[in-house]
PDB file of N, CA, C and O in Angstrom:
ATOM      1  N   UNK A   1       0.845  -1.183   0.000  1.00  0.00           N
ATOM      2  CA  UNK A   1       0.000   0.000   0.000  1.00  0.00           C
ATOM      3  C   UNK A   1       0.891   1.248   0.000  1.00  0.00           C
ATOM      4  O   UNK A   1       1.802   1.370   0.819  1.00  0.00           O
ATOM      5  N   UNK A   2       0.625   2.148  -0.905  1.00  0.00           N
ATOM      6  CA  UNK A   2       1.412   3.372  -1.025  1.00  0.00           C
ATOM      7  C   UNK A   2       1.050   4.358   0.080  1.00  0.00           C
ATOM      8  O   UNK A   2      -0.103   4.452   0.501  1.00  0.00           O
ATOM      9  N   UNK A   3       2.064   5.091   0.538  1.00  0.00           N
ATOM     10  CA  UNK A   3       1.830   6.109   1.568  1.00  0.00           C
ATOM     11  C   UNK A   3       1.263   7.366   0.927  1.00  0.00           C
ATOM     12  O   UNK A   3       1.604   7.721  -0.201  1.00  0.00           O
ATOM     13  N   UNK A   4       0.384   8.031   1.679  1.00  0.00           N
ATOM     14  CA  UNK A   4      -0.125   9.320   1.220  1.00  0.00           C
ATOM     15  C   UNK A   4       0.987  10.357   1.329  1.00  0.00           C
ATOM     16  O   UNK A   4       1.943  10.156   2.079  1.00  0.00           O
ATOM     17  N   UNK A   5       0.878  11.456   0.598  1.00  0.00           N
ATOM     18  CA  UNK A   5       1.887  12.515   0.727  1.00  0.00           C
ATOM     19  C   UNK A   5       2.013  13.019   2.171  1.00  0.00           C
ATOM     20  O   UNK A   5       3.119  13.299   2.633  1.00  0.00           O
ATOM     21  N   UNK A   6       0.886  13.136   2.884  1.00  0.00           N
ATOM     22  CA  UNK A   6       0.959  13.594   4.274  1.00  0.00           C
ATOM     23  C   UNK A   6       1.654  12.566   5.159  1.00  0.00           C
ATOM     24  O   UNK A   6       2.395  12.939   6.069  1.00  0.00           O
ATOM     25  N   UNK A   7       1.430  11.298   4.910  1.00  0.00           N
ATOM     26  CA  UNK A   7       2.107  10.248   5.684  1.00  0.00           C
ATOM     27  C   UNK A   7       3.618  10.322   5.479  1.00  0.00           C
ATOM     28  O   UNK A   7       4.388  10.081   6.409  1.00  0.00           O
ATOM     29  N   UNK A   8       4.039  10.654   4.262  1.00  0.00           N
ATOM     30  CA  UNK A   8       5.471  10.801   3.994  1.00  0.00           C
ATOM     31  C   UNK A   8       6.059  11.955   4.795  1.00  0.00           C
ATOM     32  O   UNK A   8       7.181  11.857   5.292  1.00  0.00           O
ATOM     33  N   UNK A   9       5.311  13.046   4.926  1.00  0.00           N
ATOM     34  CA  UNK A   9       5.764  14.176   5.733  1.00  0.00           C
ATOM     35  C   UNK A   9       5.903  13.729   7.195  1.00  0.00           C
ATOM     36  O   UNK A   9       6.895  14.052   7.849  1.00  0.00           O
ATOM     37  N   UNK A  10       4.927  12.998   7.701  1.00  0.00           N
ATOM     38  CA  UNK A  10       4.965  12.522   9.093  1.00  0.00           C
ATOM     39  C   UNK A  10       6.187  11.646   9.349  1.00  0.00           C
ATOM     40  O   UNK A  10       6.818  11.760  10.400  1.00  0.00           O
ATOM     41  N   UNK A  11       6.527  10.774   8.402  1.00  0.00           N
ATOM     42  CA  UNK A  11       7.697   9.915   8.555  1.00  0.00           C
ATOM     43  C   UNK A  11       8.952  10.764   8.690  1.00  0.00           C
ATOM     44  O   UNK A  11       9.793  10.492   9.546  1.00  0.00           O
ATOM     45  N   UNK A  12       9.085  11.780   7.863  1.00  0.00           N
ATOM     46  CA  UNK A  12      10.274  12.646   7.914  1.00  0.00           C
ATOM     47  C   UNK A  12      10.320  13.451   9.205  1.00  0.00           C
ATOM     48  O   UNK A  12      11.392  13.642   9.779  1.00  0.00           O
ATOM     49  N   UNK A  13       9.168  13.924   9.664  1.00  0.00           N
ATOM     50  CA  UNK A  13       9.114  14.665  10.926  1.00  0.00           C
ATOM     51  C   UNK A  13       9.553  13.754  12.074  1.00  0.00           C
ATOM     52  O   UNK A  13      10.348  14.162  12.921  1.00  0.00           O
ATOM     53  N   UNK A  14       9.045  12.540  12.105  1.00  0.00           N
ATOM     54  CA  UNK A  14       9.398  11.605  13.182  1.00  0.00           C
ATOM     55  C   UNK A  14      10.878  11.272  13.168  1.00  0.00           C
ATOM     56  O   UNK A  14      11.475  11.099  14.231  1.00  0.00           O
ATOM     57  N   UNK A  15      11.483  11.179  11.999  1.00  0.00           N
ATOM     58  CA  UNK A  15      12.927  10.924  11.918  1.00  0.00           C
ATOM     59  C   UNK A  15      13.709  12.060  12.567  1.00  0.00           C
ATOM     60  O   UNK A  15      14.679  11.820  13.286  1.00  0.00           O
ATOM     61  N   UNK A  16      13.287  13.294  12.314  1.00  0.00           N
ATOM     62  CA  UNK A  16      13.966  14.448  12.922  1.00  0.00           C
ATOM     63  C   UNK A  16      13.783  14.435  14.435  1.00  0.00           C
ATOM     64  O   UNK A  16      14.733  14.673  15.179  1.00  0.00           O
ATOM     65  N   UNK A  17      12.566  14.157  14.889  1.00  0.00           N
ATOM     66  CA  UNK A  17      12.313  14.104  16.328  1.00  0.00           C
ATOM     67  C   UNK A  17      13.150  13.009  16.986  1.00  0.00           C
ATOM     68  O   UNK A  17      13.737  13.221  18.046  1.00  0.00           O
ATOM     69  N   UNK A  18      13.200  11.841  16.354  1.00  0.00           N
ATOM     70  CA  UNK A  18      14.011  10.743  16.883  1.00  0.00           C
ATOM     71  C   UNK A  18      15.485  11.113  16.948  1.00  0.00           C
ATOM     72  O   UNK A  18      16.165  10.791  17.922  1.00  0.00           O
ATOM     73  N   UNK A  19      15.982  11.790  15.914  1.00  0.00           N
ATOM     74  CA  UNK A  19      17.396  12.184  15.871  1.00  0.00           C
ATOM     75  C   UNK A  19      17.755  13.134  17.007  1.00  0.00           C
ATOM     76  O   UNK A  19      18.899  13.166  17.460  1.00  0.00           O
ATOM     77  N   UNK A  20      16.768  13.913  17.466  1.00  0.00           N
ATOM     78  CA  UNK A  20      17.005  14.853  18.564  1.00  0.00           C
ATOM     79  C   UNK A  20      16.675  14.251  19.932  1.00  0.00           C
ATOM     80  O   UNK A  20      16.906  14.889  20.959  1.00  0.00           O
ATOM     81  N   UNK A  21      16.144  13.043  19.952  1.00  0.00           N
ATOM     82  CA  UNK A  21      15.775  12.416  21.222  1.00  0.00           C
ATOM     83  C   UNK A  21      14.531  13.021  21.841  1.00  0.00           C
ATOM     84  O   UNK A  21      14.366  12.983  23.060  1.00  0.00           O
ATOM     85  N   UNK A  22      13.650  13.581  21.017  1.00  0.00           N
ATOM     86  CA  UNK A  22      12.433  14.222  21.524  1.00  0.00           C
ATOM     87  C   UNK A  22      11.364  13.165  21.808  1.00  0.00           C
ATOM     88  O   UNK A  22      11.232  12.181  21.080  1.00  0.00           O
ATOM     89  N   UNK A  23      10.612  13.389  22.872  1.00  0.00           N
ATOM     90  CA  UNK A  23       9.463  12.537  23.170  1.00  0.00           C
ATOM     91  C   UNK A  23       8.281  13.043  22.344  1.00  0.00           C
ATOM     92  O   UNK A  23       8.065  14.250  22.230  1.00  0.00           O
ATOM     93  N   UNK A  24       7.516  12.105  21.769  1.00  0.00           N
ATOM     94  CA  UNK A  24       6.331  12.500  21.013  1.00  0.00           C
ATOM     95  C   UNK A  24       5.374  11.327  20.892  1.00  0.00           C
ATOM     96  O   UNK A  24       5.743  10.174  21.113  1.00  0.00           O
ATOM     97  N   UNK A  25       4.156  11.644  20.540  1.00  0.00           N
ATOM     98  CA  UNK A  25       3.183  10.625  20.175  1.00  0.00           C
ATOM     99  C   UNK A  25       2.206  11.227  19.186  1.00  0.00           C
ATOM    100  O   UNK A  25       2.128  12.444  19.018  1.00  0.00           O
ATOM    101  N   UNK A  26       1.467  10.348  18.541  1.00  0.00           N
ATOM    102  CA  UNK A  26       0.481  10.767  17.545  1.00  0.00           C
ATOM    103  C   UNK A  26      -0.898  10.403  18.076  1.00  0.00           C
ATOM    104  O   UNK A  26      -1.257   9.226  18.104  1.00  0.00           O
ATOM    105  N   UNK A  27      -1.678  11.402  18.499  1.00  0.00           N
ATOM    106  CA  UNK A  27      -3.018  11.110  19.021  1.00  0.00           C
ATOM    107  C   UNK A  27      -3.864  10.380  17.962  1.00  0.00           C
ATOM    108  O   UNK A  27      -3.834  10.714  16.777  1.00  0.00           O
ATOM    109  N   UNK A  28      -4.597   9.404  18.416  1.00  0.00           N
ATOM    110  CA  UNK A  28      -5.448   8.633  17.518  1.00  0.00           C
ATOM    111  C   UNK A  28      -6.851   9.206  17.555  1.00  0.00           C
ATOM    112  O   UNK A  28      -7.408   9.433  18.628  1.00  0.00           O
ATOM    113  N   UNK A  29      -7.416   9.437  16.390  1.00  0.00           N
ATOM    114  CA  UNK A  29      -8.772   9.961  16.300  1.00  0.00           C
ATOM    115  C   UNK A  29      -9.804   8.881  16.582  1.00  0.00           C
ATOM    116  O   UNK A  29      -9.498   7.688  16.596  1.00  0.00           O
ATOM    117  N   UNK A  30     -10.990   9.312  16.799  1.00  0.00           N
ATOM    118  CA  UNK A  30     -12.087   8.389  17.056  1.00  0.00           C
ATOM    119  C   UNK A  30     -13.254   9.149  17.643  1.00  0.00           C
ATOM    120  O   UNK A  30     -13.180  10.367  17.809  1.00  0.00           O
ATOM    121  N   UNK A  31     -14.325   8.455  17.957  1.00  0.00           N
ATOM    122  CA  UNK A  31     -15.518   9.151  18.444  1.00  0.00           C
ATOM    123  C   UNK A  31     -15.319   9.865  19.787  1.00  0.00           C
ATOM    124  O   UNK A  31     -16.047  10.810  20.094  1.00  0.00           O
ATOM    125  N   UNK A  32     -14.353   9.429  20.581  1.00  0.00           N
ATOM    126  CA  UNK A  32     -14.137  10.042  21.898  1.00  0.00           C
ATOM    127  C   UNK A  32     -12.891  10.938  21.936  1.00  0.00           C
ATOM    128  O   UNK A  32     -12.547  11.483  22.984  1.00  0.00           O
ATOM    129  N   UNK A  33     -12.232  11.082  20.811  1.00  0.00           N
ATOM    130  CA  UNK A  33     -11.005  11.879  20.743  1.00  0.00           C
ATOM    131  C   UNK A  33     -11.332  13.365  20.609  1.00  0.00           C
ATOM    132  O   UNK A  33     -12.368  13.744  20.063  1.00  0.00           O
ATOM    133  N   UNK A  34     -10.424  14.194  21.119  1.00  0.00           N
ATOM    134  CA  UNK A  34     -10.551  15.638  20.926  1.00  0.00           C
ATOM    135  C   UNK A  34     -10.333  15.934  19.448  1.00  0.00           C
ATOM    136  O   UNK A  34      -9.458  15.342  18.815  1.00  0.00           O
ATOM    137  N   UNK A  35     -11.110  16.830  18.909  1.00  0.00           N
ATOM    138  CA  UNK A  35     -11.015  17.163  17.488  1.00  0.00           C
ATOM    139  C   UNK A  35     -10.080  18.352  17.264  1.00  0.00           C
ATOM    140  O   UNK A  35     -10.015  19.276  18.075  1.00  0.00           O
ATOM    141  N   UNK A  36      -9.363  18.304  16.148  1.00  0.00           N
ATOM    142  CA  UNK A  36      -8.492  19.402  15.769  1.00  0.00           C
ATOM    143  C   UNK A  36      -7.114  19.366  16.389  1.00  0.00           C
ATOM    144  O   UNK A  36      -6.312  20.269  16.152  1.00  0.00           O
ATOM    145  N   UNK A  37      -6.813  18.337  17.184  1.00  0.00           N
ATOM    146  CA  UNK A  37      -5.506  18.224  17.830  1.00  0.00           C
ATOM    147  C   UNK A  37      -4.442  17.990  16.751  1.00  0.00           C
ATOM    148  O   UNK A  37      -4.671  17.217  15.821  1.00  0.00           O
ATOM    149  N   UNK A  38      -3.287  18.646  16.864  1.00  0.00           N
ATOM    150  CA  UNK A  38      -2.236  18.448  15.867  1.00  0.00           C
ATOM    151  C   UNK A  38      -1.830  16.970  15.742  1.00  0.00           C
ATOM    152  O   UNK A  38      -2.074  16.169  16.645  1.00  0.00           O
ATOM    153  N   UNK A  39      -1.216  16.633  14.624  1.00  0.00           N
ATOM    154  CA  UNK A  39      -0.853  15.257  14.315  1.00  0.00           C
ATOM    155  C   UNK A  39       0.156  14.660  15.292  1.00  0.00           C
ATOM    156  O   UNK A  39       0.086  13.478  15.629  1.00  0.00           O
ATOM    157  N   UNK A  40       1.086  15.483  15.738  1.00  0.00           N
ATOM    158  CA  UNK A  40       2.150  15.010  16.629  1.00  0.00           C
ATOM    159  C   UNK A  40       2.247  15.977  17.801  1.00  0.00           C
ATOM    160  O   UNK A  40       2.307  17.191  17.604  1.00  0.00           O
ATOM    161  N   UNK A  41       2.261  15.449  19.006  1.00  0.00           N
ATOM    162  CA  UNK A  41       2.454  16.267  20.202  1.00  0.00           C
ATOM    163  C   UNK A  41       3.560  15.636  21.037  1.00  0.00           C
ATOM    164  O   UNK A  41       3.755  14.420  21.012  1.00  0.00           O
ATOM    165  N   UNK A  42       4.273  16.463  21.767  1.00  0.00           N
ATOM    166  CA  UNK A  42       5.362  15.910  22.552  1.00  0.00           C
ATOM    167  C   UNK A  42       6.010  16.929  23.464  1.00  0.00           C
ATOM    168  O   UNK A  42       5.514  18.036  23.669  1.00  0.00           O
ATOM    169  N   UNK A  43       7.143  16.504  24.000  1.00  0.00           N
ATOM    170  CA  UNK A  43       7.901  17.334  24.925  1.00  0.00           C
ATOM    171  C   UNK A  43       9.383  17.196  24.592  1.00  0.00           C
ATOM    172  O   UNK A  43       9.871  16.114  24.266  1.00  0.00           O
ATOM    173  N   UNK A  44      10.079  18.320  24.683  1.00  0.00           N
ATOM    174  CA  UNK A  44      11.519  18.327  24.438  1.00  0.00           C
ATOM    175  C   UNK A  44      12.143  19.303  25.423  1.00  0.00           C
ATOM    176  O   UNK A  44      11.766  20.473  25.473  1.00  0.00           O
ATOM    177  N   UNK A  45      13.088  18.820  26.197  1.00  0.00           N
ATOM    178  CA  UNK A  45      13.743  19.623  27.232  1.00  0.00           C
ATOM    179  C   UNK A  45      12.716  20.248  28.164  1.00  0.00           C
ATOM    180  O   UNK A  45      12.868  21.390  28.598  1.00  0.00           O
ATOM    181  N   UNK A  46      11.666  19.486  28.469  1.00  0.00           N
ATOM    182  CA  UNK A  46      10.643  19.943  29.402  1.00  0.00           C
ATOM    183  C   UNK A  46       9.636  20.912  28.815  1.00  0.00           C
ATOM    184  O   UNK A  46       8.813  21.461  29.547  1.00  0.00           O
ATOM    185  N   UNK A  47       9.682  21.131  27.532  1.00  0.00           N
ATOM    186  CA  UNK A  47       8.767  22.070  26.872  1.00  0.00           C
ATOM    187  C   UNK A  47       7.820  21.308  25.949  1.00  0.00           C
ATOM    188  O   UNK A  47       8.240  20.423  25.204  1.00  0.00           O
ATOM    189  N   UNK A  48       6.538  21.664  26.009  1.00  0.00           N
ATOM    190  CA  UNK A  48       5.520  21.045  25.175  1.00  0.00           C
ATOM    191  C   UNK A  48       5.551  21.662  23.788  1.00  0.00           C
ATOM    192  O   UNK A  48       5.721  22.872  23.636  1.00  0.00           O
ATOM    193  N   UNK A  49       5.385  20.822  22.782  1.00  0.00           N
ATOM    194  CA  UNK A  49       5.292  21.309  21.407  1.00  0.00           C
ATOM    195  C   UNK A  49       4.268  20.460  20.661  1.00  0.00           C
ATOM    196  O   UNK A  49       3.894  19.379  21.116  1.00  0.00           O
ATOM    197  N   UNK A  50       3.823  20.955  19.524  1.00  0.00           N
ATOM    198  CA  UNK A  50       2.906  20.212  18.671  1.00  0.00           C
ATOM    199  C   UNK A  50       3.235  20.526  17.216  1.00  0.00           C
ATOM    200  O   UNK A  50       3.701  21.615  16.883  1.00  0.00           O
ATOM    201  N   UNK A  51       2.978  19.540  16.362  1.00  0.00           N
ATOM    202  CA  UNK A  51       3.275  19.690  14.939  1.00  0.00           C
ATOM    203  C   UNK A  51       2.076  19.202  14.131  1.00  0.00           C
ATOM    204  O   UNK A  51       1.615  18.073  14.297  1.00  0.00           O
ATOM    205  N   UNK A  52       1.591  20.056  13.273  1.00  0.00           N
ATOM    206  CA  UNK A  52       0.529  19.680  12.328  1.00  0.00           C
ATOM    207  C   UNK A  52       1.204  19.434  10.983  1.00  0.00           C
ATOM    208  O   UNK A  52       1.896  20.307  10.460  1.00  0.00           O
ATOM    209  N   UNK A  53       1.001  18.252  10.429  1.00  0.00           N
ATOM    210  CA  UNK A  53       1.619  17.876   9.162  1.00  0.00           C
ATOM    211  C   UNK A  53       0.619  18.027   8.022  1.00  0.00           C
ATOM    212  O   UNK A  53      -0.531  17.599   8.125  1.00  0.00           O
ATOM    213  N   UNK A  54       1.066  18.632   6.956  1.00  0.00           N
ATOM    214  CA  UNK A  54       0.250  18.804   5.759  1.00  0.00           C
ATOM    215  C   UNK A  54       1.084  18.415   4.547  1.00  0.00           C
ATOM    216  O   UNK A  54       2.311  18.357   4.623  1.00  0.00           O
ATOM    217  N   UNK A  55       0.429  18.153   3.450  1.00  0.00           N
ATOM    218  CA  UNK A  55       1.124  17.868   2.200  1.00  0.00           C
ATOM    219  C   UNK A  55       0.802  18.971   1.203  1.00  0.00           C
ATOM    220  O   UNK A  55      -0.306  19.508   1.179  1.00  0.00           O
ATOM    221  N   UNK A  56       1.784  19.295   0.389  1.00  0.00           N
ATOM    222  CA  UNK A  56       1.572  20.289  -0.658  1.00  0.00           C
ATOM    223  C   UNK A  56       1.106  21.619  -0.095  1.00  0.00           C
ATOM    224  O   UNK A  56       1.703  22.158   0.837  1.00  0.00           O
ATOM    225  N   UNK A  57       0.041  22.135  -0.668  1.00  0.00           N
ATOM    226  CA  UNK A  57      -0.507  23.420  -0.239  1.00  0.00           C
ATOM    227  C   UNK A  57      -1.578  23.273   0.823  1.00  0.00           C
ATOM    228  O   UNK A  57      -2.322  24.220   1.079  1.00  0.00           O
ATOM    229  N   UNK A  58      -1.673  22.106   1.448  1.00  0.00           N
ATOM    230  CA  UNK A  58      -2.683  21.865   2.467  1.00  0.00           C
ATOM    231  C   UNK A  58      -2.580  22.865   3.611  1.00  0.00           C
ATOM    232  O   UNK A  58      -1.483  23.220   4.042  1.00  0.00           O
ATOM    233  N   UNK A  59      -3.704  23.305   4.086  1.00  0.00           N
ATOM    234  CA  UNK A  59      -3.778  24.272   5.185  1.00  0.00           C
ATOM    235  C   UNK A  59      -4.571  23.647   6.330  1.00  0.00           C
ATOM    236  O   UNK A  59      -5.426  22.793   6.099  1.00  0.00           O
ATOM    237  N   UNK A  60      -4.290  24.068   7.562  1.00  0.00           N
ATOM    238  CA  UNK A  60      -5.088  23.581   8.685  1.00  0.00           C
ATOM    239  C   UNK A  60      -6.556  23.975   8.534  1.00  0.00           C
ATOM    240  O   UNK A  60      -6.875  25.039   8.005  1.00  0.00           O
ATOM    241  N   UNK A  61      -7.431  23.109   9.002  1.00  0.00           N
ATOM    242  CA  UNK A  61      -8.857  23.418   8.999  1.00  0.00           C
ATOM    243  C   UNK A  61      -9.136  24.478  10.059  1.00  0.00           C
ATOM    244  O   UNK A  61      -8.269  24.794  10.873  1.00  0.00           O
ATOM    245  N   UNK A  62     -10.345  25.021  10.046  1.00  0.00           N
ATOM    246  CA  UNK A  62     -10.716  26.007  11.067  1.00  0.00           C
ATOM    247  C   UNK A  62     -10.603  25.404  12.464  1.00  0.00           C
ATOM    248  O   UNK A  62     -10.150  26.074  13.392  1.00  0.00           O
ATOM    249  N   UNK A  63     -11.005  24.162  12.619  1.00  0.00           N
ATOM    250  CA  UNK A  63     -10.911  23.482  13.908  1.00  0.00           C
ATOM    251  C   UNK A  63      -9.452  23.313  14.332  1.00  0.00           C
ATOM    252  O   UNK A  63      -9.117  23.522  15.497  1.00  0.00           O
ATOM    253  N   UNK A  64      -8.589  22.936  13.394  1.00  0.00           N
ATOM    254  CA  UNK A  64      -7.163  22.821  13.697  1.00  0.00           C
ATOM    255  C   UNK A  64      -6.569  24.173  14.041  1.00  0.00           C
ATOM    256  O   UNK A  64      -5.755  24.276  14.958  1.00  0.00           O
ATOM    257  N   UNK A  65      -6.965  25.210  13.318  1.00  0.00           N
ATOM    258  CA  UNK A  65      -6.479  26.570  13.627  1.00  0.00           C
ATOM    259  C   UNK A  65      -6.860  26.966  15.044  1.00  0.00           C
ATOM    260  O   UNK A  65      -6.059  27.570  15.758  1.00  0.00           O
ATOM    261  N   UNK A  66      -8.079  26.631  15.457  1.00  0.00           N
ATOM    262  CA  UNK A  66      -8.516  26.946  16.816  1.00  0.00           C
ATOM    263  C   UNK A  66      -7.630  26.249  17.845  1.00  0.00           C
ATOM    264  O   UNK A  66      -7.219  26.868  18.826  1.00  0.00           O
ATOM    265  N   UNK A  67      -7.335  24.978  17.632  1.00  0.00           N
ATOM    266  CA  UNK A  67      -6.496  24.238  18.578  1.00  0.00           C
ATOM    267  C   UNK A  67      -5.064  24.758  18.570  1.00  0.00           C
ATOM    268  O   UNK A  67      -4.427  24.838  19.620  1.00  0.00           O
ATOM    269  N   UNK A  68      -4.559  25.111  17.398  1.00  0.00           N
ATOM    270  CA  UNK A  68      -3.216  25.696  17.314  1.00  0.00           C
ATOM    271  C   UNK A  68      -3.160  26.989  18.106  1.00  0.00           C
ATOM    272  O   UNK A  68      -2.200  27.232  18.838  1.00  0.00           O
ATOM    273  N   UNK A  69      -4.182  27.817  17.963  1.00  0.00           N
ATOM    274  CA  UNK A  69      -4.248  29.079  18.704  1.00  0.00           C
ATOM    275  C   UNK A  69      -4.296  28.818  20.211  1.00  0.00           C
ATOM    276  O   UNK A  69      -3.597  29.482  20.976  1.00  0.00           O
ATOM    277  N   UNK A  70      -5.114  27.860  20.638  1.00  0.00           N
ATOM    278  CA  UNK A  70      -5.227  27.541  22.068  1.00  0.00           C
ATOM    279  C   UNK A  70      -3.898  27.043  22.637  1.00  0.00           C
ATOM    280  O   UNK A  70      -3.521  27.403  23.753  1.00  0.00           O
ATOM    281  N   UNK A  71      -3.200  26.223  21.873  1.00  0.00           N
ATOM    282  CA  UNK A  71      -1.900  25.717  22.336  1.00  0.00           C
ATOM    283  C   UNK A  71      -0.905  26.863  22.442  1.00  0.00           C
ATOM    284  O   UNK A  71      -0.184  26.970  23.435  1.00  0.00           O
ATOM    285  N   UNK A  72      -0.861  27.720  21.428  1.00  0.00           N
ATOM    286  CA  UNK A  72       0.038  28.880  21.471  1.00  0.00           C
ATOM    287  C   UNK A  72      -0.277  29.783  22.651  1.00  0.00           C
ATOM    288  O   UNK A  72       0.633  30.278  23.315  1.00  0.00           O
ATOM    289  N   UNK A  73      -1.568  30.003  22.919  1.00  0.00           N
ATOM    290  CA  UNK A  73      -1.973  30.862  24.031  1.00  0.00           C
ATOM    291  C   UNK A  73      -1.562  30.276  25.379  1.00  0.00           C
ATOM    292  O   UNK A  73      -1.407  31.013  26.353  1.00  0.00           O
ATOM    293  N   UNK A  74      -1.385  28.967  25.443  1.00  0.00           N
ATOM    294  CA  UNK A  74      -0.967  28.331  26.692  1.00  0.00           C
ATOM    295  C   UNK A  74       0.535  28.473  26.929  1.00  0.00           C
ATOM    296  O   UNK A  74       1.038  28.104  27.990  1.00  0.00           O
ATOM    297  N   UNK A  75       1.246  29.007  25.943  1.00  0.00           N
ATOM    298  CA  UNK A  75       2.683  29.194  26.080  1.00  0.00           C
ATOM    299  C   UNK A  75       3.509  28.122  25.394  1.00  0.00           C
ATOM    300  O   UNK A  75       4.738  28.174  25.428  1.00  0.00           O
ATOM    301  N   UNK A  76       2.854  27.151  24.771  1.00  0.00           N
ATOM    302  CA  UNK A  76       3.568  26.097  24.050  1.00  0.00           C
ATOM    303  C   UNK A  76       3.811  26.528  22.612  1.00  0.00           C
ATOM    304  O   UNK A  76       3.332  27.575  22.175  1.00  0.00           O
ATOM    305  N   UNK A  77       4.555  25.717  21.887  1.00  0.00           N
ATOM    306  CA  UNK A  77       4.885  26.029  20.493  1.00  0.00           C
ATOM    307  C   UNK A  77       4.211  25.035  19.568  1.00  0.00           C
ATOM    308  O   UNK A  77       4.160  23.839  19.856  1.00  0.00           O
ATOM    309  N   UNK A  78       3.697  25.534  18.463  1.00  0.00           N
ATOM    310  CA  UNK A  78       3.070  24.714  17.431  1.00  0.00           C
ATOM    311  C   UNK A  78       3.583  25.182  16.072  1.00  0.00           C
ATOM    312  O   UNK A  78       3.688  26.380  15.811  1.00  0.00           O
ATOM    313  N   UNK A  79       3.899  24.219  15.215  1.00  0.00           N
ATOM    314  CA  UNK A  79       4.248  24.566  13.844  1.00  0.00           C
ATOM    315  C   UNK A  79       3.421  23.707  12.889  1.00  0.00           C
ATOM    316  O   UNK A  79       2.953  22.625  13.242  1.00  0.00           O
ATOM    317  N   UNK A  80       3.258  24.217  11.681  1.00  0.00           N
ATOM    318  CA  UNK A  80       2.621  23.479  10.597  1.00  0.00           C
ATOM    319  C   UNK A  80       3.708  23.229   9.561  1.00  0.00           C
ATOM    320  O   UNK A  80       4.341  24.169   9.082  1.00  0.00           O
ATOM    321  N   UNK A  81       3.925  21.956   9.212  1.00  0.00           N
ATOM    322  CA  UNK A  81       4.985  21.630   8.261  1.00  0.00           C
ATOM    323  C   UNK A  81       4.439  20.869   7.067  1.00  0.00           C
ATOM    324  O   UNK A  81       3.434  20.162   7.149  1.00  0.00           O
ATOM    325  N   UNK A  82       5.139  21.040   5.954  1.00  0.00           N
ATOM    326  CA  UNK A  82       4.893  20.255   4.752  1.00  0.00           C
ATOM    327  C   UNK A  82       6.258  19.903   4.160  1.00  0.00           C
ATOM    328  O   UNK A  82       7.285  20.071   4.818  1.00  0.00           O
ATOM    329  N   UNK A  83       6.266  19.421   2.932  1.00  0.00           N
ATOM    330  CA  UNK A  83       7.525  19.002   2.319  1.00  0.00           C
ATOM    331  C   UNK A  83       8.524  20.151   2.185  1.00  0.00           C
ATOM    332  O   UNK A  83       9.733  19.919   2.142  1.00  0.00           O
ATOM    333  N   UNK A  84       8.036  21.367   2.121  1.00  0.00           N
ATOM    334  CA  UNK A  84       8.901  22.521   1.862  1.00  0.00           C
ATOM    335  C   UNK A  84       9.573  23.113   3.092  1.00  0.00           C
ATOM    336  O   UNK A  84      10.574  23.818   2.965  1.00  0.00           O
ATOM    337  N   UNK A  85       9.043  22.841   4.277  1.00  0.00           N
ATOM    338  CA  UNK A  85       9.636  23.473   5.471  1.00  0.00           C
ATOM    339  C   UNK A  85       9.951  22.461   6.570  1.00  0.00           C
ATOM    340  O   UNK A  85       9.810  22.767   7.754  1.00  0.00           O
ATOM    341  N   UNK A  86      10.373  21.266   6.185  1.00  0.00           N
ATOM    342  CA  UNK A  86      10.707  20.238   7.171  1.00  0.00           C
ATOM    343  C   UNK A  86      11.840  20.666   8.104  1.00  0.00           C
ATOM    344  O   UNK A  86      11.933  20.173   9.228  1.00  0.00           O
ATOM    345  N   UNK A  87      12.699  21.577   7.649  1.00  0.00           N
ATOM    346  CA  UNK A  87      13.777  22.081   8.503  1.00  0.00           C
ATOM    347  C   UNK A  87      13.228  22.812   9.723  1.00  0.00           C
ATOM    348  O   UNK A  87      13.932  22.964  10.721  1.00  0.00           O
ATOM    349  N   UNK A  88      11.979  23.265   9.654  1.00  0.00           N
ATOM    350  CA  UNK A  88      11.377  23.968  10.786  1.00  0.00           C
ATOM    351  C   UNK A  88      11.232  23.066  12.009  1.00  0.00           C
ATOM    352  O   UNK A  88      11.151  23.567  13.130  1.00  0.00           O
ATOM    353  N   UNK A  89      11.199  21.749  11.819  1.00  0.00           N
ATOM    354  CA  UNK A  89      11.084  20.833  12.958  1.00  0.00           C
ATOM    355  C   UNK A  89      12.337  20.939  13.823  1.00  0.00           C
ATOM    356  O   UNK A  89      12.240  21.099  15.040  1.00  0.00           O
ATOM    357  N   UNK A  90      13.511  20.850  13.200  1.00  0.00           N
ATOM    358  CA  UNK A  90      14.769  20.977  13.955  1.00  0.00           C
ATOM    359  C   UNK A  90      14.881  22.368  14.573  1.00  0.00           C
ATOM    360  O   UNK A  90      15.340  22.511  15.706  1.00  0.00           O
ATOM    361  N   UNK A  91      14.461  23.392  13.829  1.00  0.00           N
ATOM    362  CA  UNK A  91      14.501  24.766  14.369  1.00  0.00           C
ATOM    363  C   UNK A  91      13.596  24.907  15.584  1.00  0.00           C
ATOM    364  O   UNK A  91      13.951  25.570  16.558  1.00  0.00           O
ATOM    365  N   UNK A  92      12.417  24.278  15.522  1.00  0.00           N
ATOM    366  CA  UNK A  92      11.503  24.302  16.668  1.00  0.00           C
ATOM    367  C   UNK A  92      12.170  23.702  17.889  1.00  0.00           C
ATOM    368  O   UNK A  92      12.153  24.307  18.960  1.00  0.00           O
ATOM    369  N   UNK A  93      12.758  22.519  17.747  1.00  0.00           N
ATOM    370  CA  UNK A  93      13.392  21.858  18.887  1.00  0.00           C
ATOM    371  C   UNK A  93      14.553  22.678  19.429  1.00  0.00           C
ATOM    372  O   UNK A  93      14.725  22.793  20.643  1.00  0.00           O
ATOM    373  N   UNK A  94      15.342  23.242  18.540  1.00  0.00           N
ATOM    374  CA  UNK A  94      16.482  24.058  18.969  1.00  0.00           C
ATOM    375  C   UNK A  94      16.059  25.310  19.700  1.00  0.00           C
ATOM    376  O   UNK A  94      16.820  25.856  20.499  1.00  0.00           O
ATOM    377  N   UNK A  95      14.830  25.774  19.430  1.00  0.00           N
ATOM    378  CA  UNK A  95      14.343  26.997  20.077  1.00  0.00           C
ATOM    379  C   UNK A  95      13.744  26.731  21.458  1.00  0.00           C
ATOM    380  O   UNK A  95      13.479  27.671  22.208  1.00  0.00           O
ATOM    381  N   UNK A  96      13.530  25.473  21.794  1.00  0.00           N
ATOM    382  CA  UNK A  96      12.895  25.157  23.080  1.00  0.00           C
ATOM    383  C   UNK A  96      13.884  25.145  24.219  1.00  0.00           C
ATOM    384  O   UNK A  96      13.505  24.897  25.364  1.00  0.00           O
TER     385      UNK A  96
END
């Protein structure tokens, strides 16, 4: 089975997180799951971060934007990455 473009982005993001020794997990959706939560959430050097993965020109939905805003307002960091800005993952970790 071929991977979706977004799945390929997630694989690359996880490789960067692993290389830095960052803790992370991918929340699983379902009927009881919180909606709009970023694809990857974790902690690095005691700081919470979240990453929303998109492919191509994909943009976060309104619900995802709301959750990103709420996370940012709590003092944590959130980034949205695609194939073009994967370097932002390492930059995020280095900034924590």
